N, C-alpha and C positions, 0 to 999 in steps of 0.2 A: 504493500500500500504506500501511497504518497500522502503524508499527513502534514497538515499545516497547523502549527500552534500559534496562537495569538495571545500576547500579554502586553500590558501597558509599558513596562520597562524591564530591564535585566539587571538592576542593581541587586546587591546581595539580599537574600531573604528566602522565604519558604517557596515561593513560586519559581524563582530562578533555580533553586536547588532541585525542585521537582523536575523542571524541564531538562536540567543537566542529567539527572539520574535516569528518568524515564526516556528522554530522547536518545541518550546513548544506548540504553538497553534495546530500544526499538530498532536502532540502526544495526545493532549486533544480530537482531532477529531477521535482518534482510529488508527492512522497510526504509523508505527515504523520508527524512524528517526536515521540515522547514520551520523556522521561527521568525515571526515578524513582531517588532516592538519599537519603542522609541530609543532603544539602545541602553547600554549600561555596563557595569564593571565586569560582568561575567560573559560578555560576548565571545572573547577568545577561548574561554573554557568550552563553550558550546561548539565552537568551530573545531576544537581539538577532538571532539567526538564525531566528526564528519557530519555535522548538522549545518545546513545552509541557513545563514542569518542575514536578514535584511531589516533596515530601519525605516520607520515612518514617524514623524513627529506627532505622536498621539498621546503624549503624557498629560492627561487631564483626568479629573475625578468626576466629571459630569457626563452622564449618558446622553445628554442633549447638546454637548459641545459641538460647535461648527467644525472643529478639527476632524471629527469622525467622518463627516460628509465631504469635506474638502479632499481628504486622502482616500476616500472609498474607491474611486475609479482606479487608482494605482493598485490597490489591493486586489480588486477584481481582475485587473490585467495580469498580475502575478499568479493568481489562482489558475487562470487559463494557460499561461506560459509554462507553469510547473506541472500542469496536468494533475492537480490536486484531487485526491479521492475523498478525503474527510477533512473538515474544518473543526478545530478543537480550540475553544476560547477559554481563558482562565481568569479574567477580571470583569467587573461590571461593564466597563467601557468597551472592552474588546468583544464581550458577548453581544452587545448591541451592534457593534460594527460588523461582526460576523453574521448576525441575523439579517442585516441589510444585504451583505454580500451574497448570502444564500438565495435571496430573492432573485438576483441576477444570474447566478451560476447554477442553481439547483443542486448544489453539493450538500450532502448531509452534514448537519451541525451537531457537535457534541460540546457540552460545557462542563468544566469542573468548578465546583463551588468550594473554595478554600477556606471559607469562614461563614460568618453570619451577616447577612445584608439587611439593612432597614428597608421597609417597603415605601421608599420615597416615590415622588411623582414620576421620575424617569423610569423606574422599574415597573410602576403600575401601567404606564402608557406602553412601554416596550418590555414585556417580560423576558423575551429573548433567551429562554432556557434550552432551546434546541430540541431535537428528537430524543436525546438522552441528557439528563443532568446528573453528573457524577458528584456525589457527596463524599467528602474525605473522612467522614465518621457518621455513625448512626445519629449523633446529635444534630449534625448539619442536615442529614436527610429528613429528620423530624421537623426541623425548622422550615425546610423547603415545602413540606406538605402543609404545615399548620399556618405559617406566616404568609407564604407566597402562593399557596394553593396549587402547587405543581402536582399533577396527577401521579399517584403512586407508581403506576406502570411505566412512567418515564424516568423514575429515579433509580439510580444504581449506586450502592454504597461500595466504594473501593478505598480502603484505608491507604494512606501514604506508605511508602516503603523506603528502604535504605539499601544501597548497593553494599551488602554486608561484607563480602570478601575484599572489596576495594577499601572500604572504611577500616577494616581490621588491619589490612596491609599497611595503610598509611599510619595508623595508630602505632603499630609495632615498630615502625621506622623512626618514631619520635624518641628523643632523648629527654626523659623527665628532668634530669639534673640540669641540663642546659636550658630547658624551658623555664624551670623555676628560677634559675639564675637570671634569665632575661627579664622576668617580672618582679624580681626582688624578693623571692621567697627562698627560705632555706630548705634543705632536704628533709628536715625534721618537721617543717610546718604542716599544719592541717589546713589544706586549701579547699575551699568551697568555690564552685563556679556556677555562673548563670550565663546562658547564651540566648539572647533575645533582643528584639528592638527596644530601645530605651523610650518607652511610652508608659503612661500611668497604669494601663491595664495589666502589664506584666508583673507588677508587684515588687519592683526593685527596692522601693522605699522600705517595705516591711522586712526584706532580707537584710538591708543595711542596719536597720534598728535591731534585728535579731543578733547580728554580729556584735553590736555594741553591748547587748545583754550578756554575751558570752566572753567578753574580754577577760574577766577575772576567773572564768572556769576553764578556758582553753588558752594557755599562755601564748603559744605560737600559732595563732589563727589568722588566716588570710582569705581574701575574697577576690576572685577574678570576675570582672563584669565585661562580658564580650558582646559587642554590638554597638550601635549608635542610634541616635534619634533626638527628637526635640526635647526630651526630658533630661538630657545629659547635664546641662548647666545646673539644674535643680539638684540632681543627684550628687554632682561634684560639690556643690555648696553644702548639702546635707552631710557629706563625708567629712568636709572640713569642720563643720559646726560640731560634729560628734567626735572630733579629734581622732579620725580613723584613717588619715592619709597614709600612714605607714602600713596599714593592714589591707587596704583596698586598692586595686589597680584596674583602671579603665583601659581596655585594649583597643577600643574602636572595632570596626568590622574587620574580620579576618577571613582570608581565603580558605583556610583549612581548619575545621573545628577540632581536628585531632591534636593540634598543638596545645590549646588550653586544656583539653581533656587529659593529655599526658601528664600535666602538672596537678590534676584534680584528684582529691580524695572523695569528694561528694558533690553531686550535681543537684541543683535546686531550681525549680520554676514555680514561684509563688503567685501565679496569675490570679487576679481578683475578679475577673469576669469570664464568661464562657469562652473556651478556646475551640477552634475548629478541629485541631488534631494534637500537635505537640511534637513536631519532628525532632527538635533538639533533645527531647527526652529519650526518644528511641535511639538516637545516635549515642547518647551517653550510656544507655543500657547495652547497646551493641559492644561498647568498649568496657563492659563489666563494671561500670561505676554505679554504686548505690544512688538512688534518686529519692528526693522528697518533692512532692508536688501538692498543689491545693486540691481539695475535694470539690472540684467544679466540673461541670459538663464541658468537654468530653474527656478531660484529663483522667478522671476517675474510671474511665473505661480501659485505660492502659495499665492501671496499677491495681493489684490485689494487696490491700493494706497489710503491711508487715510480712509480706511474702516476697514480692519483687520490687518493693519500694514502700514509702510511707506517705500517707495522705494526711494533710493538716488543714485546718480551717483557713479560709482566705482572710486577709487583712488582720491577721493575728500574729504579731511578731513574737509574742511569748510562746505560743504553741509551736511556732517554727523553731525558736531557739531550743526548746525542749527536745524536738526531734533531731536537730543537728547535734546536740550534746549526747543524745543516746547513741547515735552512730559513731561519733568521734571517740566515745569511751568504750565501744564494743566492736573491735576490729573483726571478730569472727562473724558477728551479725551482719556487718557491712559486706564481708566477703560472700556470705550466703545470699544476700539480697542482690549483689552484683552478678553472681552466677545465675540466679533465677531470672533477673532482668535480661541477661544475654539470651537465655533460652526463649523468653517471651519474644524478643526481637527476631530471633532466628526463625521461630515457627510462624509468627503472625505478620511480620513486616518486611519480608524480603522483596526486593525490587522485581525479582523474577515473577513473583505472584501478582504484583501490580500490573506488569506488562501482559501477562496471560489474561487477566480480567479485562484490561483495556482492549486487547485484541477481540475479545468476545463482544464488547460494546460496539466497536467499529464494525464488526461483522453484522451485528443486528441492524445498524442504521444503513449499511450498504445494501443489505438484503431488502430493505423497504424502498 
């Protein structure tokens, strides 16, 4: 098949990682993969997977933006030129753009919904879910049915996946001592990490406050905050205010998540609102790191409490601190949870499983 993926941009984040992993795996299966976006940091990585990448200036957050319609003829021309079989759109804006392109080209349209959308005017006027709407978790699938009234028969739940062997290989090539040295942590330090956009919904503030609570309990305690976003100035100010600058390091966006994971004893994602999936959690589990996440939709579908991780209440730095302390003081419990998490990732979240299920969806829409 010749598959066109559409996304708003290719800066680091969940959708870009999805396209890299899924696109590369589809190419290995013998398909031809094309990606159209407004460009971004991961373009060359996609090209290294033999994916054709083209840019259109469509970086907007409005489904009604004139940019969609201005560049629509160019997209339609590429669909014909590349002899595309299936269009697959990944963001609100590109779903609408793909819906219009489908009207001219008659190519089947698949969408992937990577999170929760509000039912704004643009989405009510132009639902644009395609013949099949892929939800990245049961929670997202439920939201599509109940909030957006997408018919059940058009929804397919396909959990995100990880290229397990590639991730493990990159992780094993990291030098934990060198990574810790780079970020100012000793080999004896107990390092907690979080990999997420720096926005309020991810709960960084509660993690920072939990670290402050544990200062006197865990003497050599450190925190790696991986990612970037509009909340960074506030978080850096909070770090200074709590006198934690020697314990907390902000890395910004990183190309390879296995670098911070190599220095990590414990991975935490204390999101305060519902999450679509939680790819960084699965990446940490793949690398056998114990994880603590909040008991919210859909993160609690990944974790069996005190088996392959720990669930804590959102917006509760005290509860989070207790869970961190429990694992820091019980290495054997951490080891067992890390092993159980790895098995969960291996069985449920392989990229090969994702591609197999995607091929089934593509086959369904092509047969129609």
